[in-house]
KEDO-780612 format. One record per atom (N, C-alpha, C, O): residue in one letter; atom name; x, y, z. Coordinates in nm, 3 decimals. Example, Ala and Ser with C-alpha at 12.3 -4.5 7.8 and 13.67 -1.06 7.14 Angstrom:
residu,atome,east,north,up
A,N,1.319,-0.569,0.780
A,CA,1.230,-0.450,0.780
A,C,1.320,-0.330,0.780
A,O,1.424,-0.332,0.846
S,N,1.285,-0.225,0.708
S,CA,1.367,-0.106,0.714
S,C,1.290,0.003,0.787
S,O,1.341,0.114,0.804
//
This chain:
residu,atome,east,north,up
M,N,0.115,-0.118,0.023
M,CA,0.003,0.003,0.017
M,C,0.084,0.119,-0.035
M,O,0.206,0.116,-0.052
K,N,-0.003,0.232,-0.062
K,CA,0.109,0.366,-0.048
K,C,0.060,0.469,0.059
K,O,-0.033,0.537,0.017
V,N,0.101,0.501,0.195
V,CA,0.034,0.579,0.303
V,C,0.067,0.684,0.321
V,O,0.188,0.706,0.327
M,N,-0.001,0.761,0.333
M,CA,0.017,0.908,0.394
M,C,0.053,0.946,0.526
M,O,-0.039,0.914,0.602
V,N,0.152,1.003,0.591
V,CA,0.141,1.027,0.721
V,C,0.177,1.158,0.750
V,O,0.278,1.214,0.708
T,N,0.079,1.213,0.833
T,CA,0.117,1.379,0.808
T,C,0.164,1.397,0.954
T,O,0.093,1.347,1.041
G,N,0.280,1.465,0.991
G,CA,0.332,1.496,1.142
G,C,0.418,1.366,1.097
G,O,0.419,1.278,1.183
A,N,0.492,1.335,0.978
A,CA,0.586,1.231,0.987
A,C,0.710,1.290,1.043
A,O,0.780,1.195,1.077
A,N,0.761,1.387,1.065
A,CA,0.908,1.447,1.136
A,C,0.838,1.452,1.251
A,O,0.942,1.504,1.293
G,N,0.754,1.451,1.357
G,CA,0.768,1.433,1.485
G,C,0.778,1.282,1.532
G,O,0.784,1.191,1.448
F,N,0.779,1.258,1.675
F,CA,0.759,1.131,1.755
F,C,0.687,1.048,1.723
F,O,0.741,0.947,1.676
L,N,0.536,1.050,1.733
L,CA,0.479,0.937,1.638
L,C,0.461,0.909,1.495
L,O,0.434,0.797,1.452
G,N,0.477,1.022,1.418
G,CA,0.466,1.007,1.293
G,C,0.602,0.946,1.193
G,O,0.600,0.923,1.072
S,N,0.695,0.934,1.274
S,CA,0.794,0.900,1.253
S,C,0.817,0.764,1.266
S,O,0.864,0.692,1.178
H,N,0.775,0.720,1.405
H,CA,0.773,0.539,1.419
H,C,0.683,0.511,1.387
H,O,0.687,0.388,1.379
L,N,0.552,0.561,1.348
L,CA,0.476,0.490,1.260
L,C,0.520,0.497,1.099
L,O,0.490,0.394,1.038
G,N,0.569,0.574,1.040
G,CA,0.666,0.615,0.908
G,C,0.761,0.423,0.892
G,O,0.761,0.338,0.804
D,N,0.838,0.434,1.055
D,CA,0.915,0.356,1.035
D,C,0.885,0.220,1.023
D,O,0.950,0.141,0.955
K,N,0.760,0.186,1.104
K,CA,0.651,0.017,1.075
K,C,0.595,0.034,0.962
K,O,0.578,-0.070,0.898
L,N,0.559,0.131,0.913
L,CA,0.473,0.082,0.752
L,C,0.549,0.057,0.686
L,O,0.532,-0.042,0.615
I,N,0.688,0.144,0.677
I,CA,0.789,0.099,0.567
I,C,0.853,-0.094,0.611
I,O,0.875,-0.192,0.540
E,N,0.861,-0.066,0.780
E,CA,0.908,-0.234,0.750
E,C,0.785,-0.297,0.738
E,O,0.793,-0.419,0.733
L,N,0.690,-0.256,0.732
L,CA,0.622,-0.400,0.669
L,C,0.573,-0.385,0.537
L,O,0.464,-0.414,0.488
G,N,0.677,-0.330,0.488
G,CA,0.641,-0.318,0.292
G,C,0.566,-0.221,0.234
G,O,0.513,-0.248,0.126
H,N,0.546,-0.082,0.296
H,CA,0.468,-0.041,0.252
H,C,0.536,0.112,0.244
H,O,0.613,0.161,0.327
E,N,0.482,0.178,0.115
E,CA,0.541,0.335,0.088
E,C,0.462,0.393,0.147
E,O,0.348,0.360,0.177
V,N,0.548,0.531,0.178
V,CA,0.542,0.593,0.284
V,C,0.524,0.766,0.236
V,O,0.637,0.807,0.213
I,N,0.463,0.831,0.223
I,CA,0.433,0.931,0.200
I,C,0.435,1.083,0.330
I,O,0.343,1.135,0.393
G,N,0.526,1.102,0.327
G,CA,0.579,1.189,0.485
G,C,0.530,1.311,0.466
G,O,0.571,1.362,0.361
V,N,0.450,1.383,0.533
V,CA,0.402,1.528,0.516
V,C,0.422,1.605,0.633
V,O,0.333,1.590,0.716
D,N,0.539,1.705,0.674
D,CA,0.510,1.785,0.757
D,C,0.557,1.944,0.702
D,O,0.606,1.961,0.590
N,N,0.536,2.039,0.787
N,CA,0.551,2.129,0.789
N,C,0.691,2.203,0.856
N,O,0.750,2.310,0.837
L,N,0.713,2.062,0.963
L,CA,0.871,2.120,1.031
L,C,0.869,2.238,1.120
L,O,0.964,2.312,1.144
L,N,0.703,2.247,1.181
L,CA,0.709,2.358,1.251
L,C,0.763,2.302,1.390
L,O,0.851,2.367,1.446
T,N,0.699,2.149,1.465
T,CA,0.767,2.099,1.576
T,C,0.854,1.950,1.553
T,O,0.939,1.893,1.621
G,N,0.788,1.920,1.427
G,CA,0.908,1.814,1.372
G,C,1.023,1.845,1.361
G,O,1.065,1.957,1.392
S,N,1.095,1.749,1.313
S,CA,1.243,1.750,1.322
S,C,1.311,1.655,1.185
S,O,1.308,1.533,1.197
R,N,1.352,1.696,1.098
R,CA,1.410,1.618,0.975
R,C,1.537,1.519,1.035
R,O,1.612,1.452,0.963
D,N,1.542,1.525,1.195
D,CA,1.666,1.435,1.215
D,C,1.563,1.254,1.248
D,O,1.600,1.137,1.238
N,N,1.426,1.318,1.290
N,CA,1.375,1.203,1.281
N,C,1.310,1.125,1.171
N,O,1.220,1.040,1.167
I,N,1.365,1.167,1.110
I,CA,1.328,1.110,0.950
I,C,1.488,1.099,0.884
I,O,1.497,1.067,0.766
K,N,1.597,1.123,0.954
K,CA,1.690,1.129,0.808
K,C,1.738,1.031,0.785
K,O,1.811,1.012,0.688
H,N,1.700,0.928,0.891
H,CA,1.749,0.790,0.849
H,C,1.710,0.741,0.693
H,O,1.790,0.689,0.615
L,N,1.547,0.775,0.662
L,CA,1.492,0.770,0.564
L,C,1.519,0.810,0.426
L,O,1.458,0.778,0.324
E,N,1.622,0.886,0.441
E,CA,1.630,1.005,0.325
E,C,1.721,0.859,0.217
E,O,1.784,0.764,0.263
G,N,1.700,0.884,0.100
G,CA,1.728,0.760,-0.017
G,C,1.679,0.649,-0.008
G,O,1.731,0.555,-0.068
N,N,1.548,0.626,0.082
N,CA,1.479,0.503,0.147
N,C,1.378,0.516,-0.010
N,O,1.309,0.618,-0.021
P,N,1.373,0.403,-0.135
P,CA,1.285,0.416,-0.211
P,C,1.148,0.353,-0.158
P,O,1.082,0.280,-0.231
K,N,1.113,0.379,-0.043
K,CA,0.976,0.353,-0.032
K,C,0.966,0.496,0.122
K,O,0.924,0.482,0.237
F,N,1.002,0.573,0.079
F,CA,1.003,0.706,0.167
F,C,1.017,0.829,0.071
F,O,1.122,0.861,0.016
K,N,0.892,0.895,0.057
K,CA,0.901,1.028,0.023
K,C,0.846,1.156,0.113
K,O,0.747,1.170,0.185
F,N,0.912,1.208,0.091
F,CA,0.871,1.372,0.217
F,C,0.843,1.526,0.150
F,O,0.898,1.618,0.090
M,N,0.736,1.489,0.198
M,CA,0.664,1.674,0.136
M,C,0.637,1.790,0.239
M,O,0.534,1.806,0.305
E,N,0.787,1.892,0.241
E,CA,0.787,1.980,0.366
E,C,0.647,2.054,0.294
E,O,0.654,2.109,0.184
L,N,0.534,2.047,0.365
L,CA,0.423,2.108,0.321
L,C,0.297,2.094,0.488
L,O,0.271,1.998,0.561
D,N,0.252,2.229,0.490
D,CA,0.152,2.186,0.596
D,C,0.010,2.133,0.519
D,O,-0.027,2.112,0.404
V,N,-0.045,2.125,0.655
V,CA,-0.166,2.048,0.595
V,C,-0.277,2.083,0.562
V,O,-0.368,2.038,0.493
T,N,-0.250,2.193,0.635
T,CA,-0.383,2.330,0.558
T,C,-0.386,2.328,0.461
T,O,-0.492,2.370,0.416
E,N,-0.291,2.285,0.363
E,CA,-0.247,2.329,0.190
E,C,-0.274,2.203,0.127
E,O,-0.268,2.213,0.005
I,N,-0.306,2.069,0.175
I,CA,-0.295,1.984,0.106
I,C,-0.420,1.966,0.004
I,O,-0.514,2.043,0.023
N,N,-0.432,1.867,-0.109
N,CA,-0.574,1.862,-0.135
N,C,-0.479,1.812,-0.300
N,O,-0.373,1.840,-0.355
S,N,-0.623,1.706,-0.329
S,CA,-0.552,1.601,-0.430
S,C,-0.459,1.633,-0.567
S,O,-0.397,1.548,-0.630
E,N,-0.465,1.801,-0.601
E,CA,-0.432,1.829,-0.672
E,C,-0.226,1.843,-0.613
E,O,-0.127,1.799,-0.671
I,N,-0.235,1.899,-0.521
I,CA,-0.094,1.921,-0.473
I,C,-0.043,1.749,-0.498
I,O,0.043,1.715,-0.579
L,N,-0.126,1.652,-0.401
L,CA,-0.059,1.512,-0.438
L,C,-0.043,1.481,-0.575
L,O,0.065,1.446,-0.622
R,N,-0.163,1.493,-0.649
R,CA,-0.100,1.451,-0.785
R,C,0.018,1.502,-0.801
R,O,0.112,1.433,-0.837
R,N,0.029,1.645,-0.774
R,CA,0.180,1.694,-0.856
R,C,0.291,1.597,-0.787
R,O,0.394,1.579,-0.852
F,N,0.278,1.534,-0.663
F,CA,0.373,1.464,-0.586
F,C,0.352,1.308,-0.588
F,O,0.444,1.243,-0.538
T,N,0.267,1.254,-0.627
T,CA,0.234,1.122,-0.652
T,C,0.153,1.080,-0.749
T,O,0.046,1.029,-0.716
P,N,0.193,1.094,-0.910
P,CA,0.052,1.102,-1.044
P,C,-0.031,0.975,-1.004
P,O,-0.125,0.949,-1.080
R,N,-0.011,0.889,-0.894
R,CA,-0.110,0.793,-0.944
R,C,-0.185,0.792,-0.819
R,O,-0.132,0.801,-0.709
D,N,-0.319,0.781,-0.842
D,CA,-0.397,0.807,-0.705
D,C,-0.432,0.678,-0.620
D,O,-0.548,0.638,-0.614
D,N,-0.349,0.628,-0.570
D,CA,-0.309,0.534,-0.493
D,C,-0.272,0.555,-0.395
D,O,-0.189,0.467,-0.370
I,N,-0.283,0.641,-0.291
I,CA,-0.259,0.644,-0.173
I,C,-0.394,0.587,-0.105
I,O,-0.493,0.660,-0.097
S,N,-0.395,0.441,-0.053
S,CA,-0.509,0.409,0.019
S,C,-0.564,0.437,0.166
S,O,-0.676,0.403,0.203
Q,N,-0.447,0.520,0.266
Q,CA,-0.446,0.554,0.401
Q,C,-0.390,0.666,0.414
Q,O,-0.277,0.688,0.372
I,N,-0.474,0.764,0.483
I,CA,-0.410,0.887,0.554
I,C,-0.369,0.866,0.664
I,O,-0.448,0.779,0.699
Y,N,-0.323,0.876,0.722
Y,CA,-0.266,0.898,0.861
Y,C,-0.265,1.067,0.953
Y,O,-0.163,1.130,0.977
H,N,-0.348,1.092,0.974
H,CA,-0.321,1.235,1.027
H,C,-0.259,1.271,1.185
H,O,-0.324,1.323,1.276
L,N,-0.160,1.241,1.188
L,CA,-0.102,1.300,1.339
L,C,-0.031,1.423,1.369
L,O,0.027,1.447,1.475
A,N,-0.040,1.502,1.262
A,CA,0.043,1.651,1.249
A,C,-0.090,1.715,1.381
A,O,-0.211,1.701,1.397
S,N,0.036,1.797,1.459
S,CA,0.000,1.916,1.557
S,C,0.074,1.844,1.661
S,O,0.097,1.733,1.709
P,N,0.108,2.018,1.671
P,CA,0.167,2.066,1.824
P,C,0.125,1.947,1.936
P,O,0.024,1.882,1.914
A,N,0.177,1.931,2.011
A,CA,0.162,1.831,2.157
A,C,0.148,1.881,2.292
A,O,0.055,1.891,2.372
S,N,0.272,1.907,2.290
S,CA,0.312,1.926,2.441
S,C,0.273,2.093,2.496
S,O,0.283,2.208,2.454
P,N,0.219,2.007,2.634
P,CA,0.102,2.125,2.689
P,C,0.230,2.193,2.776
P,O,0.193,2.305,2.809
N,N,0.347,2.168,2.818
N,CA,0.458,2.246,2.822
N,C,0.497,2.374,2.781
N,O,0.552,2.403,2.674
K,N,0.459,2.464,2.893
K,CA,0.480,2.609,2.844
K,C,0.624,2.667,2.843
K,O,0.664,2.771,2.792
N,N,0.683,2.584,2.904
N,CA,0.865,2.641,2.883
N,C,0.877,2.548,2.753
N,O,0.975,2.594,2.695
N,N,0.831,2.449,2.684
N,CA,0.887,2.432,2.563
N,C,0.842,2.501,2.448
N,O,0.727,2.510,2.405
S,N,0.977,2.561,2.391
S,CA,0.891,2.646,2.267
S,C,0.849,2.569,2.153
S,O,0.828,2.624,2.045
K,N,0.835,2.452,2.171
K,CA,0.755,2.320,2.058
K,C,0.619,2.319,2.090
K,O,0.548,2.269,2.003
S,N,0.572,2.355,2.177
S,CA,0.489,2.350,2.278
S,C,0.351,2.415,2.199
S,O,0.359,2.506,2.116
Y,N,0.203,2.342,2.248
Y,CA,0.115,2.418,2.166
Y,C,0.044,2.533,2.206
Y,O,-0.044,2.597,2.148
I,N,0.108,2.550,2.335
I,CA,0.097,2.700,2.424
I,C,0.187,2.782,2.280
I,O,0.127,2.863,2.209
S,N,0.270,2.762,2.266
S,CA,0.359,2.858,2.222
S,C,0.300,2.868,1.991
S,O,0.319,2.946,1.898
F,N,0.253,2.775,2.007
F,CA,0.199,2.790,1.918
F,C,0.030,2.764,1.859
F,O,-0.009,2.671,1.787
P,N,-0.056,2.888,1.920
P,CA,-0.218,2.869,1.951
P,C,-0.240,2.840,1.828
P,O,-0.235,2.723,1.790
F,N,-0.267,2.935,1.749
F,CA,-0.319,2.951,1.581
F,C,-0.255,2.825,1.518
F,O,-0.337,2.777,1.440
E,N,-0.169,2.769,1.519
E,CA,-0.127,2.714,1.405
E,C,-0.145,2.524,1.475
E,O,-0.133,2.414,1.420
T,N,-0.179,2.564,1.614
T,CA,-0.256,2.401,1.634
T,C,-0.399,2.379,1.667
T,O,-0.448,2.274,1.708
M,N,-0.498,2.562,1.627
M,CA,-0.589,2.490,1.592
M,C,-0.634,2.475,1.452
M,O,-0.735,2.419,1.410
Q,N,-0.511,2.557,1.367
Q,CA,-0.547,2.525,1.227
Q,C,-0.544,2.407,1.181
Q,O,-0.628,2.352,1.110
V,N,-0.408,2.349,1.240
V,CA,-0.402,2.192,1.162
V,C,-0.517,2.098,1.210
V,O,-0.565,2.018,1.129
N,N,-0.565,2.104,1.343
N,CA,-0.661,1.970,1.385
N,C,-0.807,2.036,1.347
N,O,-0.910,1.975,1.377
T,N,-0.812,2.152,1.286
T,CA,-0.971,2.208,1.221
T,C,-0.923,2.221,1.081
T,O,-0.933,2.111,1.026
V,N,-0.874,2.315,1.000
V,CA,-0.883,2.329,0.885
V,C,-0.793,2.218,0.786
V,O,-0.816,2.158,0.681
G,N,-0.712,2.223,0.854
G,CA,-0.584,2.067,0.799
G,C,-0.701,1.972,0.814
G,O,-0.758,1.967,0.705
T,N,-0.760,1.893,0.904
T,CA,-0.851,1.770,0.926
T,C,-0.985,1.832,0.804
T,O,-1.057,1.743,0.759
W,N,-1.001,1.916,0.778
W,CA,-1.140,1.942,0.695
W,C,-1.060,1.879,0.560
W,O,-1.102,1.782,0.497
Q,N,-0.937,1.953,0.527
Q,CA,-0.866,1.952,0.378
Q,C,-0.833,1.815,0.367
Q,O,-0.863,1.773,0.255
L,N,-0.756,1.684,0.477
L,CA,-0.743,1.586,0.472
L,C,-0.883,1.481,0.442
L,O,-0.890,1.381,0.371
C,N,-0.964,1.534,0.509
C,CA,-1.103,1.477,0.502
C,C,-1.173,1.479,0.351
C,O,-1.221,1.373,0.310
E,N,-1.181,1.629,0.247
E,CA,-1.193,1.632,0.124
E,C,-1.050,1.547,0.059
E,O,-1.078,1.466,-0.029
T,N,-0.962,1.555,0.080
T,CA,-0.879,1.442,-0.003
T,C,-0.878,1.350,0.035
T,O,-0.783,1.286,-0.010
A,N,-0.931,1.301,0.097
A,CA,-0.951,1.133,0.108
A,C,-1.044,1.093,0.033
A,O,-1.023,0.990,-0.031
I,N,-1.156,1.152,0.022
I,CA,-1.294,1.140,-0.026
I,C,-1.264,1.137,-0.176
I,O,-1.330,1.064,-0.251
Q,N,-1.176,1.207,-0.215
Q,CA,-1.128,1.282,-0.333
Q,C,-1.058,1.152,-0.412
Q,O,-1.097,1.101,-0.517
I,N,-0.967,1.122,-0.347
I,CA,-0.875,0.967,-0.374
I,C,-0.918,0.864,-0.340
I,O,-0.873,0.760,-0.387
G,N,-1.008,0.865,-0.259
G,CA,-1.041,0.695,-0.260
G,C,-0.948,0.671,-0.116
G,O,-0.909,0.555,-0.097
A,N,-0.917,0.758,-0.030
A,CA,-0.818,0.658,0.116
A,C,-0.890,0.696,0.247
A,O,-0.951,0.793,0.292
K,N,-0.859,0.594,0.280
K,CA,-0.933,0.600,0.435
K,C,-0.849,0.708,0.497
K,O,-0.754,0.771,0.450
L,N,-0.915,0.715,0.626
L,CA,-0.845,0.851,0.705
L,C,-0.849,0.829,0.855
L,O,-0.955,0.776,0.889
L,N,-0.781,0.850,0.936
L,CA,-0.732,0.810,1.071
L,C,-0.710,0.960,1.112
L,O,-0.620,1.023,1.056
F,N,-0.768,1.006,1.184
F,CA,-0.751,1.110,1.294
F,C,-0.699,1.103,1.396
F,O,-0.789,1.083,1.477
A,N,-0.567,1.107,1.468
A,CA,-0.513,1.107,1.583
A,C,-0.598,1.198,1.698
A,O,-0.587,1.320,1.694
S,N,-0.659,1.151,1.771
S,CA,-0.689,1.269,1.826
S,C,-0.625,1.251,1.992
S,O,-0.507,1.225,2.018
T,N,-0.713,1.268,2.071
T,CA,-0.610,1.280,2.220
T,C,-0.765,1.273,2.338
T,O,-0.885,1.296,2.318
S,N,-0.686,1.231,2.461
S,CA,-0.795,1.213,2.571
S,C,-0.796,1.358,2.638
S,O,-0.847,1.410,2.737
E,N,-0.740,1.385,2.564
E,CA,-0.757,1.527,2.644
E,C,-0.854,1.610,2.617
E,O,-0.868,1.711,2.686
V,N,-0.949,1.577,2.496
V,CA,-1.074,1.569,2.432
V,C,-1.162,1.566,2.566
V,O,-1.271,1.622,2.554
Y,N,-1.138,1.517,2.678
Y,CA,-1.225,1.487,2.808
Y,C,-1.193,1.575,2.902
Y,O,-1.270,1.575,2.998
G,N,-1.084,1.668,2.907
G,CA,-1.040,1.793,2.994
G,C,-1.007,1.692,3.091
G,O,-0.956,1.584,3.063
D,N,-1.048,1.743,3.241
D,CA,-1.021,1.695,3.344
D,C,-1.136,1.589,3.367
D,O,-1.233,1.632,3.431
P,N,-1.141,1.475,3.331
P,CA,-1.270,1.423,3.343
P,C,-1.266,1.366,3.510
P,O,-1.171,1.341,3.584
L,N,-1.460,1.358,3.535
L,CA,-1.489,1.294,3.602
L,C,-1.493,1.126,3.645
L,O,-1.546,1.080,3.746
E,N,-1.437,1.066,3.561
E,CA,-1.474,0.934,3.550
E,C,-1.369,0.868,3.527
E,O,-1.279,0.949,3.501
H,N,-1.345,0.798,3.525
H,CA,-1.180,0.698,3.519
H,C,-1.211,0.575,3.515
H,O,-1.267,0.537,3.618
P,N,-1.195,0.482,3.422
P,CA,-1.146,0.519,3.296
P,C,-1.281,0.549,3.204
P,O,-1.381,0.477,3.212
Q,N,-1.270,0.664,3.116
Q,CA,-1.407,0.703,2.992
Q,C,-1.435,0.635,2.940
Q,O,-1.359,0.554,2.886
K,N,-1.574,0.637,2.929
K,CA,-1.647,0.506,2.816
K,C,-1.681,0.634,2.728
K,O,-1.696,0.751,2.763
E,N,-1.691,0.549,2.552
E,CA,-1.677,0.627,2.484
E,C,-1.812,0.729,2.478
E,O,-1.827,0.826,2.404
S,N,-1.908,0.676,2.581
S,CA,-2.045,0.790,2.581
S,C,-1.979,0.902,2.640
S,O,-2.002,1.006,2.578
Y,N,-1.899,0.916,2.751
Y,CA,-1.882,1.015,2.816
Y,C,-1.823,1.131,2.773
Y,O,-1.704,1.135,2.742
R,N,-1.892,1.218,2.770
R,CA,-1.884,1.400,2.692
R,C,-1.775,1.450,2.727
R,O,-1.719,1.522,2.644
G,N,-1.699,1.425,2.876
G,CA,-1.600,1.515,2.934
G,C,-1.648,1.631,3.027
G,O,-1.763,1.661,3.062
N,N,-1.536,1.684,3.056
N,CA,-1.602,1.800,3.171
N,C,-1.415,1.878,3.162
N,O,-1.310,1.858,3.222
V,N,-1.455,1.956,3.065
V,CA,-1.367,2.087,2.945
V,C,-1.397,2.205,3.007
V,O,-1.502,2.238,3.061
S,N,-1.255,2.287,2.989
S,CA,-1.301,2.482,2.989
S,C,-1.264,2.427,2.825
S,O,-1.198,2.331,2.785
T,N,-1.352,2.549,2.746
T,CA,-1.329,2.600,2.607
T,C,-1.251,2.704,2.614
T,O,-1.201,2.755,2.513
T,N,-1.232,2.746,2.730
T,CA,-1.129,2.915,2.709
T,C,-1.006,2.916,2.776
T,O,-0.934,3.014,2.763
G,N,-0.961,2.795,2.864
G,CA,-0.845,2.769,2.891
G,C,-0.767,2.747,2.822
G,O,-0.784,2.711,2.706
P,N,-0.596,2.774,2.913
P,CA,-0.508,2.783,2.783
P,C,-0.492,2.616,2.721
P,O,-0.456,2.594,2.606
R,N,-0.521,2.528,2.803
R,CA,-0.529,2.393,2.689
R,C,-0.617,2.388,2.640
R,O,-0.622,2.275,2.592
A,N,-0.732,2.460,2.606
A,CA,-0.838,2.473,2.523
A,C,-0.760,2.438,2.388
A,O,-0.768,2.319,2.359
I,N,-0.684,2.519,2.297
I,CA,-0.609,2.537,2.213
I,C,-0.628,2.393,2.132
I,O,-0.684,2.374,2.024
Y,N,-0.554,2.287,2.234
Y,CA,-0.564,2.193,2.204
Y,C,-0.660,2.086,2.190
Y,O,-0.690,2.020,2.090
D,N,-0.711,2.081,2.336
D,CA,-0.849,1.982,2.336
D,C,-0.952,2.051,2.292
D,O,-1.036,1.966,2.264
E,N,-0.996,2.162,2.269
E,CA,-1.116,2.238,2.200
E,C,-1.118,2.208,2.015
E,O,-1.214,2.197,1.939
S,N,-0.922,2.200,1.979
S,CA,-0.935,2.186,1.812
S,C,-0.888,2.039,1.792
S,O,-0.855,2.018,1.675
K,N,-0.876,1.936,1.872
K,CA,-0.886,1.805,1.904
K,C,-1.038,1.766,1.876
K,O,-1.071,1.689,1.786
R,N,-1.114,1.819,1.951
R,CA,-1.264,1.804,1.991
R,C,-1.321,1.832,1.858
R,O,-1.394,1.748,1.806
F,N,-1.291,1.960,1.790
F,CA,-1.340,1.979,1.682
F,C,-1.319,1.924,1.524
F,O,-1.389,1.945,1.425
G,N,-1.195,1.843,1.541
G,CA,-1.137,1.757,1.468
G,C,-1.213,1.628,1.447
G,O,-1.253,1.580,1.340
E,N,-1.225,1.578,1.578
E,CA,-1.333,1.469,1.585
E,C,-1.492,1.482,1.522
E,O,-1.554,1.389,1.471
T,N,-1.552,1.652,1.541
T,CA,-1.666,1.670,1.507
T,C,-1.647,1.639,1.293
T,O,-1.692,1.553,1.218
I,N,-1.562,1.755,1.273
I,CA,-1.523,1.701,1.162
I,C,-1.532,1.595,1.101
I,O,-1.620,1.578,1.017
V,N,-1.444,1.505,1.132
V,CA,-1.399,1.379,1.112
V,C,-1.580,1.299,1.122
V,O,-1.605,1.201,1.052
S,N,-1.633,1.329,1.168
S,CA,-1.748,1.235,1.229
S,C,-1.910,1.280,1.104
S,O,-1.996,1.203,1.062
S,N,-1.894,1.415,1.083
S,CA,-1.906,1.435,1.023
S,C,-1.922,1.425,0.849
S,O,-2.032,1.422,0.795
F,N,-1.826,1.422,0.792
F,CA,-1.770,1.379,0.668
F,C,-1.793,1.259,0.655
F,O,-1.835,1.227,0.544
V,N,-1.774,1.131,0.776
V,CA,-1.851,1.036,0.787
V,C,-1.994,0.946,0.715
V,O,-2.015,0.844,0.650
R,N,-2.102,1.106,0.798
R,CA,-2.202,1.028,0.793
R,C,-2.263,1.121,0.700
R,O,-2.366,1.086,0.642
A,N,-2.199,1.260,0.673
A,CA,-2.259,1.296,0.504
A,C,-2.161,1.343,0.385
A,O,-2.162,1.445,0.316
K,N,-2.094,1.256,0.385
K,CA,-2.033,1.234,0.247
K,C,-1.937,1.076,0.270
K,O,-1.837,1.032,0.213
N,N,-1.988,1.045,0.336
N,CA,-1.986,0.853,0.275
N,C,-1.776,0.822,0.340
N,O,-1.732,0.707,0.347
L,N,-1.707,0.918,0.368
L,CA,-1.595,0.922,0.398
L,C,-1.538,0.780,0.463
L,O,-1.633,0.724,0.517
D,N,-1.408,0.696,0.477
D,CA,-1.441,0.577,0.566
D,C,-1.313,0.613,0.615
D,O,-1.203,0.577,0.575
G,N,-1.357,0.724,0.749
G,CA,-1.257,0.800,0.834
G,C,-1.294,0.721,0.993
G,O,-1.385,0.651,1.036
Y,N,-1.187,0.770,1.039
Y,CA,-1.220,0.731,1.163
Y,C,-1.128,0.844,1.257
Y,O,-1.038,0.911,1.205
S,N,-1.171,0.857,1.421
S,CA,-1.085,0.885,1.503
S,C,-1.096,0.794,1.612
S,O,-1.178,0.713,1.655
V,N,-0.924,0.862,1.657
V,CA,-0.907,0.732,1.742
V,C,-0.771,0.787,1.825
V,O,-0.658,0.813,1.785
S,N,-0.841,0.792,1.977
S,CA,-0.739,0.866,2.105
S,C,-0.703,0.730,2.151
S,O,-0.781,0.644,2.193
F,N,-0.520,0.718,2.134
F,CA,-0.500,0.574,2.151
F,C,-0.498,0.580,2.313
F,O,-0.448,0.475,2.353
A,N,-0.530,0.653,2.407
A,CA,-0.519,0.677,2.534
A,C,-0.690,0.620,2.596
A,O,-0.738,0.608,2.709
R,N,-0.732,0.599,2.482
R,CA,-0.894,0.555,2.510
R,C,-0.884,0.382,2.533
R,O,-0.831,0.296,2.462
P,N,-0.974,0.369,2.691
P,CA,-0.925,0.209,2.690
P,C,-1.049,0.151,2.597
P,O,-1.161,0.199,2.577
G,N,-0.981,0.018,2.543
G,CA,-1.060,-0.052,2.496
G,C,-1.070,-0.041,2.358
G,O,-1.168,-0.082,2.296
L,N,-0.969,0.016,2.305
L,CA,-0.956,0.061,2.134
L,C,-0.811,-0.092,2.126
L,O,-0.730,-0.119,2.215
T,N,-0.822,-0.133,2.048
T,CA,-0.764,-0.292,2.007
T,C,-0.736,-0.269,1.843
T,O,-0.644,-0.322,1.781
S,N,-0.831,-0.183,1.792
S,CA,-0.785,-0.205,1.601
S,C,-0.807,-0.080,1.569
S,O,-0.817,0.009,1.654
V,N,-0.817,-0.061,1.442
V,CA,-0.823,0.063,1.362
V,C,-0.888,0.027,1.257
V,O,-1.010,0.048,1.257
W,N,-0.832,-0.029,1.153
W,CA,-0.925,-0.093,0.986
W,C,-0.901,-0.264,1.031
W,O,-0.942,-0.354,0.958
//
């Protein structure tokens, strides 16, 4: 398969890319390098199963992908791109990049949903258990709606991820997207596809 991984130069994205290549798949890695690092994918330079696009996911569409890979054979998109650290002392935290964080999880997710439909790919949106805020129950069931602040400093990440989930689920219902929102911290998750 040919798989696109957004956030490919980040911690999770680079490891996912490595695993997919190890399994024999071709990977198109996309990252704007805002918080990701080329060092995380340097070992893949020259690997015929890996191509890298330095691009912001808010700019992705099927036309741009066709310029990079002329065949519409991307079968899966893993959307992992987003600043993720809540550490206000970290220069790469979502606190340092509030607008970029909100954009990638909303506009970027919307763009990827549209693109996935156009090219016939499945989409996985990596969400977070942070969408539950400061939960009042542990572990959280899928039916739990959370205890969140929509205006606190962490809302930049939490609420944009929540809205990303809303975008994906709306595209699934209204436009037949083969899409999923997954929080790897949610209990009971055993498989995606």
